[in-house]
PDB file of N, CA, C and O in Angstrom, chain B, residues numbered from 101:
ATOM      1  N   MET B 101      13.962  11.227  27.017  1.00  0.00           N
ATOM      2  CA  MET B 101      13.391  11.202  25.765  1.00  0.00           C
ATOM      3  C   MET B 101      14.456  11.028  24.605  1.00  0.00           C
ATOM      4  O   MET B 101      15.430  11.777  24.531  1.00  0.00           O
ATOM      5  N   THR B 102      14.255  10.137  23.819  1.00  0.00           N
ATOM      6  CA  THR B 102      15.229   9.850  22.780  1.00  0.00           C
ATOM      7  C   THR B 102      14.892  10.530  21.503  1.00  0.00           C
ATOM      8  O   THR B 102      13.756  10.948  21.278  1.00  0.00           O
ATOM      9  N   ASP B 103      16.010  10.654  20.555  1.00  0.00           N
ATOM     10  CA  ASP B 103      15.721  11.437  19.300  1.00  0.00           C
ATOM     11  C   ASP B 103      15.169  10.510  18.451  1.00  0.00           C
ATOM     12  O   ASP B 103      15.703   9.423  18.231  1.00  0.00           O
ATOM     13  N   ALA B 104      13.975  10.924  17.883  1.00  0.00           N
ATOM     14  CA  ALA B 104      13.102  10.018  16.938  1.00  0.00           C
ATOM     15  C   ALA B 104      13.471  10.358  15.603  1.00  0.00           C
ATOM     16  O   ALA B 104      12.790   9.813  14.734  1.00  0.00           O
ATOM     17  N   GLU B 105      14.479  11.206  15.182  1.00  0.00           N
ATOM     18  CA  GLU B 105      14.804  11.730  13.821  1.00  0.00           C
ATOM     19  C   GLU B 105      15.431  10.702  13.183  1.00  0.00           C
ATOM     20  O   GLU B 105      14.988  10.514  12.050  1.00  0.00           O
ATOM     21  N   PRO B 106      16.325   9.958  13.525  1.00  0.00           N
ATOM     22  CA  PRO B 106      16.975   8.848  12.749  1.00  0.00           C
ATOM     23  C   PRO B 106      15.963   7.842  12.401  1.00  0.00           C
ATOM     24  O   PRO B 106      16.027   7.376  11.264  1.00  0.00           O
ATOM     25  N   VAL B 107      15.013   7.418  13.216  1.00  0.00           N
ATOM     26  CA  VAL B 107      13.928   6.529  12.970  1.00  0.00           C
ATOM     27  C   VAL B 107      12.976   7.071  11.878  1.00  0.00           C
ATOM     28  O   VAL B 107      12.602   6.347  10.956  1.00  0.00           O
ATOM     29  N   TRP B 108      12.635   8.221  11.990  1.00  0.00           N
ATOM     30  CA  TRP B 108      11.635   8.865  11.075  1.00  0.00           C
ATOM     31  C   TRP B 108      12.399   8.942   9.819  1.00  0.00           C
ATOM     32  O   TRP B 108      11.774   8.643   8.802  1.00  0.00           O
ATOM     33  N   ASP B 109      13.606   9.277   9.701  1.00  0.00           N
ATOM     34  CA  ASP B 109      14.325   9.264   8.312  1.00  0.00           C
ATOM     35  C   ASP B 109      14.282   7.916   7.734  1.00  0.00           C
ATOM     36  O   ASP B 109      13.971   7.801   6.549  1.00  0.00           O
ATOM     37  N   ARG B 110      14.574   6.836   8.473  1.00  0.00           N
ATOM     38  CA  ARG B 110      14.513   5.453   7.746  1.00  0.00           C
ATOM     39  C   ARG B 110      13.071   5.179   7.425  1.00  0.00           C
ATOM     40  O   ARG B 110      12.833   4.525   6.410  1.00  0.00           O
ATOM     41  N   PHE B 111      12.015   5.636   8.228  1.00  0.00           N
ATOM     42  CA  PHE B 111      10.696   5.380   7.839  1.00  0.00           C
ATOM     43  C   PHE B 111      10.348   6.028   6.457  1.00  0.00           C
ATOM     44  O   PHE B 111       9.772   5.416   5.557  1.00  0.00           O
ATOM     45  N   VAL B 112      10.727   7.227   6.389  1.00  0.00           N
ATOM     46  CA  VAL B 112      10.269   8.101   5.142  1.00  0.00           C
ATOM     47  C   VAL B 112      11.139   7.474   3.964  1.00  0.00           C
ATOM     48  O   VAL B 112      10.678   7.497   2.822  1.00  0.00           O
ATOM     49  N   SER B 113      12.358   6.927   4.212  1.00  0.00           N
ATOM     50  CA  SER B 113      13.121   6.309   3.132  1.00  0.00           C
ATOM     51  C   SER B 113      12.444   4.895   2.720  1.00  0.00           C
ATOM     52  O   SER B 113      12.353   4.512   1.554  1.00  0.00           O
ATOM     53  N   ALA B 114      12.033   4.252   3.731  1.00  0.00           N
ATOM     54  CA  ALA B 114      11.387   2.989   3.303  1.00  0.00           C
ATOM     55  C   ALA B 114      10.107   3.128   2.738  1.00  0.00           C
ATOM     56  O   ALA B 114       9.767   2.247   1.948  1.00  0.00           O
ATOM     57  N   GLU B 115       9.219   4.169   3.004  1.00  0.00           N
ATOM     58  CA  GLU B 115       8.042   4.526   2.472  1.00  0.00           C
ATOM     59  C   GLU B 115       8.183   5.023   1.014  1.00  0.00           C
ATOM     60  O   GLU B 115       7.331   4.769   0.162  1.00  0.00           O
ATOM     61  N   ALA B 116       9.241   5.706   0.782  1.00  0.00           N
ATOM     62  CA  ALA B 116       9.523   6.226  -0.665  1.00  0.00           C
ATOM     63  C   ALA B 116       9.904   5.104  -1.476  1.00  0.00           C
ATOM     64  O   ALA B 116       9.455   5.020  -2.619  1.00  0.00           O
ATOM     65  N   PHE B 117      10.796   4.103  -0.947  1.00  0.00           N
ATOM     66  CA  PHE B 117      11.084   3.031  -1.556  1.00  0.00           C
ATOM     67  C   PHE B 117       9.916   2.079  -2.131  1.00  0.00           C
ATOM     68  O   PHE B 117       9.858   1.668  -3.289  1.00  0.00           O
ATOM     69  N   ILE B 118       9.037   1.821  -1.140  1.00  0.00           N
ATOM     70  CA  ILE B 118       7.809   1.129  -1.469  1.00  0.00           C
ATOM     71  C   ILE B 118       6.927   1.773  -2.490  1.00  0.00           C
ATOM     72  O   ILE B 118       6.425   1.163  -3.434  1.00  0.00           O
ATOM     73  N   LEU B 119       6.769   3.047  -2.240  1.00  0.00           N
ATOM     74  CA  LEU B 119       5.967   3.849  -3.227  1.00  0.00           C
ATOM     75  C   LEU B 119       6.580   3.900  -4.749  1.00  0.00           C
ATOM     76  O   LEU B 119       5.803   3.875  -5.703  1.00  0.00           O
ATOM     77  N   ASP B 120       7.813   3.961  -4.919  1.00  0.00           N
ATOM     78  CA  ASP B 120       8.545   4.064  -6.146  1.00  0.00           C
ATOM     79  C   ASP B 120       8.545   2.593  -6.751  1.00  0.00           C
ATOM     80  O   ASP B 120       8.545   2.475  -7.976  1.00  0.00           O
ATOM     81  N   HIS B 121       8.546   1.623  -6.047  1.00  0.00           N
ATOM     82  CA  HIS B 121       8.787   0.317  -6.507  1.00  0.00           C
ATOM     83  C   HIS B 121       7.557  -0.257  -7.390  1.00  0.00           C
ATOM     84  O   HIS B 121       6.399  -0.068  -7.017  1.00  0.00           O
ATOM     85  N   ARG B 122       7.808  -0.847  -8.380  1.00  0.00           N
ATOM     86  CA  ARG B 122       6.735  -1.279  -9.320  1.00  0.00           C
ATOM     87  C   ARG B 122       6.542  -2.770  -8.717  1.00  0.00           C
ATOM     88  O   ARG B 122       7.515  -3.524  -8.700  1.00  0.00           O
ATOM     89  N   PRO B 123       5.441  -3.143  -8.285  1.00  0.00           N
ATOM     90  CA  PRO B 123       5.130  -4.514  -7.831  1.00  0.00           C
ATOM     91  C   PRO B 123       5.278  -5.627  -8.817  1.00  0.00           C
ATOM     92  O   PRO B 123       4.736  -5.549  -9.919  1.00  0.00           O
ATOM     93  N   GLY B 124       6.009  -6.684  -8.453  1.00  0.00           N
ATOM     94  CA  GLY B 124       6.180  -7.889  -9.297  1.00  0.00           C
ATOM     95  C   GLY B 124       5.291  -9.066  -8.888  1.00  0.00           C
ATOM     96  O   GLY B 124       5.134 -10.036  -9.630  1.00  0.00           O
ATOM     97  N   THR B 125       4.739  -8.960  -7.736  1.00  0.00           N
ATOM     98  CA  THR B 125       3.801  -9.969  -7.409  1.00  0.00           C
ATOM     99  C   THR B 125       2.447  -9.214  -6.527  1.00  0.00           C
ATOM    100  O   THR B 125       2.432  -8.073  -6.065  1.00  0.00           O
ATOM    101  N   ALA B 126       1.508 -10.102  -6.480  1.00  0.00           N
ATOM    102  CA  ALA B 126       0.301  -9.731  -5.833  1.00  0.00           C
ATOM    103  C   ALA B 126       0.596  -9.402  -4.328  1.00  0.00           C
ATOM    104  O   ALA B 126      -0.088  -8.579  -3.719  1.00  0.00           O
ATOM    105  N   LEU B 127       1.536 -10.008  -3.811  1.00  0.00           N
ATOM    106  CA  LEU B 127       1.901  -9.620  -2.303  1.00  0.00           C
ATOM    107  C   LEU B 127       2.479  -8.221  -2.183  1.00  0.00           C
ATOM    108  O   LEU B 127       2.133  -7.430  -1.305  1.00  0.00           O
ATOM    109  N   GLU B 128       3.373  -7.968  -3.112  1.00  0.00           N
ATOM    110  CA  GLU B 128       4.001  -6.533  -3.248  1.00  0.00           C
ATOM    111  C   GLU B 128       2.917  -5.673  -3.455  1.00  0.00           C
ATOM    112  O   GLU B 128       2.755  -4.787  -2.615  1.00  0.00           O
ATOM    113  N   ALA B 129       2.083  -5.752  -4.466  1.00  0.00           N
ATOM    114  CA  ALA B 129       0.898  -4.829  -4.699  1.00  0.00           C
ATOM    115  C   ALA B 129       0.131  -4.607  -3.466  1.00  0.00           C
ATOM    116  O   ALA B 129      -0.241  -3.468  -3.186  1.00  0.00           O
ATOM    117  N   ASP B 130      -0.135  -5.609  -2.710  1.00  0.00           N
ATOM    118  CA  ASP B 130      -0.872  -5.513  -1.480  1.00  0.00           C
ATOM    119  C   ASP B 130      -0.279  -4.757  -0.391  1.00  0.00           C
ATOM    120  O   ASP B 130      -0.983  -4.103   0.378  1.00  0.00           O
ATOM    121  N   LEU B 131       1.028  -4.819  -0.288  1.00  0.00           N
ATOM    122  CA  LEU B 131       1.761  -4.040   0.656  1.00  0.00           C
ATOM    123  C   LEU B 131       1.716  -2.444   0.153  1.00  0.00           C
ATOM    124  O   LEU B 131       1.688  -1.508   0.952  1.00  0.00           O
ATOM    125  N   VAL B 132       1.713  -2.302  -1.155  1.00  0.00           N
ATOM    126  CA  VAL B 132       1.647  -0.774  -1.544  1.00  0.00           C
ATOM    127  C   VAL B 132       0.208  -0.296  -1.271  1.00  0.00           C
ATOM    128  O   VAL B 132       0.009   0.803  -0.754  1.00  0.00           O
ATOM    129  N   PHE B 133      -0.765  -1.103  -1.610  1.00  0.00           N
ATOM    130  CA  PHE B 133      -2.156  -0.773  -1.243  1.00  0.00           C
ATOM    131  C   PHE B 133      -2.094  -0.415   0.355  1.00  0.00           C
ATOM    132  O   PHE B 133      -2.510   0.689   0.706  1.00  0.00           O
ATOM    133  N   GLU B 134      -1.615  -1.272   1.266  1.00  0.00           N
ATOM    134  CA  GLU B 134      -1.690  -1.123   2.538  1.00  0.00           C
ATOM    135  C   GLU B 134      -1.094   0.356   2.936  1.00  0.00           C
ATOM    136  O   GLU B 134      -1.736   1.204   3.556  1.00  0.00           O
ATOM    137  N   LEU B 135       0.173   0.496   2.495  1.00  0.00           N
ATOM    138  CA  LEU B 135       0.794   1.760   2.690  1.00  0.00           C
ATOM    139  C   LEU B 135      -0.264   2.930   2.291  1.00  0.00           C
ATOM    140  O   LEU B 135      -0.550   3.797   3.117  1.00  0.00           O
ATOM    141  N   LEU B 136      -0.770   2.918   1.131  1.00  0.00           N
ATOM    142  CA  LEU B 136      -1.525   4.068   0.627  1.00  0.00           C
ATOM    143  C   LEU B 136      -2.686   4.214   1.522  1.00  0.00           C
ATOM    144  O   LEU B 136      -2.996   5.358   1.855  1.00  0.00           O
ATOM    145  N   LEU B 137      -3.389   3.188   1.968  1.00  0.00           N
ATOM    146  CA  LEU B 137      -4.564   3.141   2.797  1.00  0.00           C
ATOM    147  C   LEU B 137      -4.244   3.640   4.190  1.00  0.00           C
ATOM    148  O   LEU B 137      -5.100   4.238   4.841  1.00  0.00           O
ATOM    149  N   GLN B 138      -3.058   3.412   4.650  1.00  0.00           N
ATOM    150  CA  GLN B 138      -2.583   3.945   6.010  1.00  0.00           C
ATOM    151  C   GLN B 138      -2.382   5.437   5.897  1.00  0.00           C
ATOM    152  O   GLN B 138      -2.453   6.114   6.923  1.00  0.00           O
ATOM    153  N   GLN B 139      -2.141   5.993   4.748  1.00  0.00           N
ATOM    154  CA  GLN B 139      -1.958   7.377   4.661  1.00  0.00           C
ATOM    155  C   GLN B 139      -3.075   8.023   4.271  1.00  0.00           C
ATOM    156  O   GLN B 139      -2.997   9.029   3.567  1.00  0.00           O
ATOM    157  N   GLY B 140      -4.243   7.519   4.684  1.00  0.00           N
ATOM    158  CA  GLY B 140      -5.614   8.205   4.280  1.00  0.00           C
ATOM    159  C   GLY B 140      -5.869   9.553   4.657  1.00  0.00           C
ATOM    160  O   GLY B 140      -6.738  10.173   4.045  1.00  0.00           O
ATOM    161  N   SER B 141      -5.230  10.094   5.585  1.00  0.00           N
ATOM    162  CA  SER B 141      -5.537  11.469   6.107  1.00  0.00           C
ATOM    163  C   SER B 141      -5.057  12.414   4.843  1.00  0.00           C
ATOM    164  O   SER B 141      -5.597  13.517   4.753  1.00  0.00           O
ATOM    165  N   ASP B 142      -4.206  12.091   3.999  1.00  0.00           N
ATOM    166  CA  ASP B 142      -3.649  12.876   3.073  1.00  0.00           C
ATOM    167  C   ASP B 142      -4.516  13.092   1.846  1.00  0.00           C
ATOM    168  O   ASP B 142      -4.267  13.907   0.958  1.00  0.00           O
ATOM    169  N   GLY B 143      -5.632  12.221   1.894  1.00  0.00           N
ATOM    170  CA  GLY B 143      -6.361  12.123   0.565  1.00  0.00           C
ATOM    171  C   GLY B 143      -7.575  12.962   0.623  1.00  0.00           C
ATOM    172  O   GLY B 143      -7.637  13.928   1.385  1.00  0.00           O
ATOM    173  N   ARG B 144      -8.469  12.646  -0.103  1.00  0.00           N
ATOM    174  CA  ARG B 144      -9.804  13.449  -0.349  1.00  0.00           C
ATOM    175  C   ARG B 144     -10.552  13.506   0.968  1.00  0.00           C
ATOM    176  O   ARG B 144     -10.380  12.644   1.830  1.00  0.00           O
ATOM    177  N   GLY B 145     -11.352  14.488   1.112  1.00  0.00           N
ATOM    178  CA  GLY B 145     -12.065  14.612   2.157  1.00  0.00           C
ATOM    179  C   GLY B 145     -13.301  13.848   2.247  1.00  0.00           C
ATOM    180  O   GLY B 145     -13.804  13.698   3.361  1.00  0.00           O
ATOM    181  N   ASP B 146     -13.899  13.306   1.131  1.00  0.00           N
ATOM    182  CA  ASP B 146     -15.068  12.414   1.070  1.00  0.00           C
ATOM    183  C   ASP B 146     -14.611  11.036   1.088  1.00  0.00           C
ATOM    184  O   ASP B 146     -15.465  10.158   0.953  1.00  0.00           O
ATOM    185  N   GLY B 147     -13.246  10.676   1.253  1.00  0.00           N
ATOM    186  CA  GLY B 147     -12.875   9.361   1.333  1.00  0.00           C
ATOM    187  C   GLY B 147     -12.922   8.435  -0.018  1.00  0.00           C
ATOM    188  O   GLY B 147     -12.626   7.244   0.076  1.00  0.00           O
ATOM    189  N   ARG B 148     -13.265   8.951  -1.157  1.00  0.00           N
ATOM    190  CA  ARG B 148     -13.475   8.229  -2.395  1.00  0.00           C
ATOM    191  C   ARG B 148     -12.040   7.746  -2.802  1.00  0.00           C
ATOM    192  O   ARG B 148     -11.936   6.709  -3.458  1.00  0.00           O
ATOM    193  N   ASP B 149     -10.990   8.422  -2.456  1.00  0.00           N
ATOM    194  CA  ASP B 149      -9.737   7.749  -2.850  1.00  0.00           C
ATOM    195  C   ASP B 149      -9.334   6.487  -2.124  1.00  0.00           C
ATOM    196  O   ASP B 149      -8.802   5.510  -2.653  1.00  0.00           O
ATOM    197  N   ARG B 150      -9.689   6.639  -0.689  1.00  0.00           N
ATOM    198  CA  ARG B 150      -9.415   5.257  -0.072  1.00  0.00           C
ATOM    199  C   ARG B 150     -10.353   4.122  -0.443  1.00  0.00           C
ATOM    200  O   ARG B 150      -9.970   2.952  -0.460  1.00  0.00           O
ATOM    201  N   LYS B 151     -11.628   4.508  -0.748  1.00  0.00           N
ATOM    202  CA  LYS B 151     -12.494   3.527  -1.177  1.00  0.00           C
ATOM    203  C   LYS B 151     -12.025   2.887  -2.503  1.00  0.00           C
ATOM    204  O   LYS B 151     -12.109   1.661  -2.577  1.00  0.00           O
ATOM    205  N   ALA B 152     -11.528   3.597  -3.589  1.00  0.00           N
ATOM    206  CA  ALA B 152     -10.898   3.226  -4.642  1.00  0.00           C
ATOM    207  C   ALA B 152      -9.799   2.280  -4.456  1.00  0.00           C
ATOM    208  O   ALA B 152      -9.675   1.244  -5.110  1.00  0.00           O
ATOM    209  N   LEU B 153      -9.018   2.674  -3.551  1.00  0.00           N
ATOM    210  CA  LEU B 153      -7.758   1.900  -3.266  1.00  0.00           C
ATOM    211  C   LEU B 153      -8.253   0.499  -2.625  1.00  0.00           C
ATOM    212  O   LEU B 153      -7.684  -0.530  -2.990  1.00  0.00           O
ATOM    213  N   GLN B 154      -9.219   0.442  -1.751  1.00  0.00           N
ATOM    214  CA  GLN B 154      -9.901  -0.695  -1.167  1.00  0.00           C
ATOM    215  C   GLN B 154     -10.356  -1.596  -2.299  1.00  0.00           C
ATOM    216  O   GLN B 154     -10.032  -2.784  -2.331  1.00  0.00           O
ATOM    217  N   HIS B 155     -11.131  -1.009  -3.255  1.00  0.00           N
ATOM    218  CA  HIS B 155     -11.708  -1.728  -4.426  1.00  0.00           C
ATOM    219  C   HIS B 155     -10.537  -2.415  -5.142  1.00  0.00           C
ATOM    220  O   HIS B 155     -10.614  -3.613  -5.417  1.00  0.00           O
ATOM    221  N   LEU B 156      -9.491  -1.709  -5.440  1.00  0.00           N
ATOM    222  CA  LEU B 156      -8.404  -2.205  -6.286  1.00  0.00           C
ATOM    223  C   LEU B 156      -7.589  -3.356  -5.461  1.00  0.00           C
ATOM    224  O   LEU B 156      -7.113  -4.318  -6.064  1.00  0.00           O
ATOM    225  N   ARG B 157      -7.475  -3.226  -4.255  1.00  0.00           N
ATOM    226  CA  ARG B 157      -6.905  -4.254  -3.322  1.00  0.00           C
ATOM    227  C   ARG B 157      -7.696  -5.432  -3.270  1.00  0.00           C
ATOM    228  O   ARG B 157      -7.143  -6.529  -3.182  1.00  0.00           O
ATOM    229  N   THR B 158      -9.050  -5.314  -3.319  1.00  0.00           N
ATOM    230  CA  THR B 158      -9.941  -6.490  -3.277  1.00  0.00           C
ATOM    231  C   THR B 158      -9.837  -7.022  -4.649  1.00  0.00           C
ATOM    232  O   THR B 158      -9.857  -8.250  -4.729  1.00  0.00           O
ATOM    233  N   TYR B 159      -9.721  -6.293  -5.837  1.00  0.00           N
ATOM    234  CA  TYR B 159      -9.712  -6.964  -7.053  1.00  0.00           C
ATOM    235  C   TYR B 159      -8.260  -7.707  -7.203  1.00  0.00           C
ATOM    236  O   TYR B 159      -8.268  -8.787  -7.793  1.00  0.00           O
ATOM    237  N   VAL B 160      -7.132  -7.252  -6.758  1.00  0.00           N
ATOM    238  CA  VAL B 160      -5.910  -7.898  -6.918  1.00  0.00           C
ATOM    239  C   VAL B 160      -5.978  -9.106  -6.115  1.00  0.00           C
ATOM    240  O   VAL B 160      -5.560 -10.158  -6.600  1.00  0.00           O
ATOM    241  N   ARG B 161      -6.478  -9.071  -4.893  1.00  0.00           N
ATOM    242  CA  ARG B 161      -6.574 -10.337  -3.998  1.00  0.00           C
ATOM    243  C   ARG B 161      -7.386 -11.480  -4.759  1.00  0.00           C
ATOM    244  O   ARG B 161      -6.929 -12.614  -4.907  1.00  0.00           O
ATOM    245  N   ALA B 162      -8.648 -11.069  -5.233  1.00  0.00           N
ATOM    246  CA  ALA B 162      -9.354 -11.965  -5.943  1.00  0.00           C
ATOM    247  C   ALA B 162      -8.718 -12.679  -7.251  1.00  0.00           C
ATOM    248  O   ALA B 162      -8.800 -13.864  -7.573  1.00  0.00           O
ATOM    249  N   LEU B 163      -8.102 -11.679  -7.869  1.00  0.00           N
ATOM    250  CA  LEU B 163      -7.404 -12.204  -9.144  1.00  0.00           C
ATOM    251  C   LEU B 163      -6.379 -13.254  -8.820  1.00  0.00           C
ATOM    252  O   LEU B 163      -6.263 -14.293  -9.471  1.00  0.00           O
ATOM    253  N   THR B 164      -5.569 -12.900  -7.677  1.00  0.00           N
ATOM    254  CA  THR B 164      -4.626 -13.909  -7.168  1.00  0.00           C
ATOM    255  C   THR B 164      -5.171 -15.265  -6.797  1.00  0.00           C
ATOM    256  O   THR B 164      -4.691 -16.342  -7.149  1.00  0.00           O
ATOM    257  N   ASN B 165      -6.253 -15.074  -6.029  1.00  0.00           N
ATOM    258  CA  ASN B 165      -6.869 -16.157  -5.693  1.00  0.00           C
ATOM    259  C   ASN B 165      -7.377 -17.190  -6.903  1.00  0.00           C
ATOM    260  O   ASN B 165      -7.344 -18.420  -6.893  1.00  0.00           O
ATOM    261  N   SER B 166      -7.823 -16.355  -7.873  1.00  0.00           N
ATOM    262  CA  SER B 166      -8.412 -17.039  -9.067  1.00  0.00           C
ATOM    263  C   SER B 166      -7.342 -17.820  -9.841  1.00  0.00           C
ATOM    264  O   SER B 166      -7.503 -18.946 -10.313  1.00  0.00           O
ATOM    265  N   LEU B 167      -6.263 -17.100  -9.907  1.00  0.00           N
ATOM    266  CA  LEU B 167      -5.106 -17.532 -10.665  1.00  0.00           C
ATOM    267  C   LEU B 167      -4.463 -18.898 -10.060  1.00  0.00           C
ATOM    268  O   LEU B 167      -4.053 -19.868 -10.698  1.00  0.00           O
ATOM    269  N   SER B 168      -4.490 -18.696  -8.585  1.00  0.00           N
ATOM    270  CA  SER B 168      -3.981 -19.960  -7.751  1.00  0.00           C
ATOM    271  C   SER B 168      -4.953 -21.172  -7.893  1.00  0.00           C
ATOM    272  O   SER B 168      -4.552 -22.334  -7.960  1.00  0.00           O
ATOM    273  N   VAL B 169      -6.375 -20.772  -7.935  1.00  0.00           N
ATOM    274  CA  VAL B 169      -7.087 -22.009  -8.019  1.00  0.00           C
ATOM    275  C   VAL B 169      -7.141 -22.645  -9.347  1.00  0.00           C
ATOM    276  O   VAL B 169      -7.429 -23.836  -9.463  1.00  0.00           O
ATOM    277  N   ALA B 170      -6.812 -21.714 -10.581  1.00  0.00           N
ATOM    278  CA  ALA B 170      -6.813 -22.338 -11.889  1.00  0.00           C
ATOM    279  C   ALA B 170      -5.581 -23.087 -12.136  1.00  0.00           C
ATOM    280  O   ALA B 170      -5.534 -23.940 -13.022  1.00  0.00           O
ATOM    281  N   ALA B 171      -4.544 -22.795 -11.362  1.00  0.00           N
ATOM    282  CA  ALA B 171      -3.193 -23.536 -11.599  1.00  0.00           C
ATOM    283  C   ALA B 171      -3.255 -24.882 -11.248  1.00  0.00           C
ATOM    284  O   ALA B 171      -2.264 -25.600 -11.378  1.00  0.00           O
TER     285      ALA B 171
END
């Protein structure tokens, strides 16, 4: 069995970096949404927080698609 502690520390560090980062692109925003959605077990019991994140993610994706079509 290998020691997973160093890997876990890197994961926690990367997660903190992503959560603290202010997205500059739609792709970066999408990655933050993905990270938050993967953390679902830490949220509300009724799932409304995850649903809200999914709605925001869908909106950002649609906005990005609209802007690229308009360009």
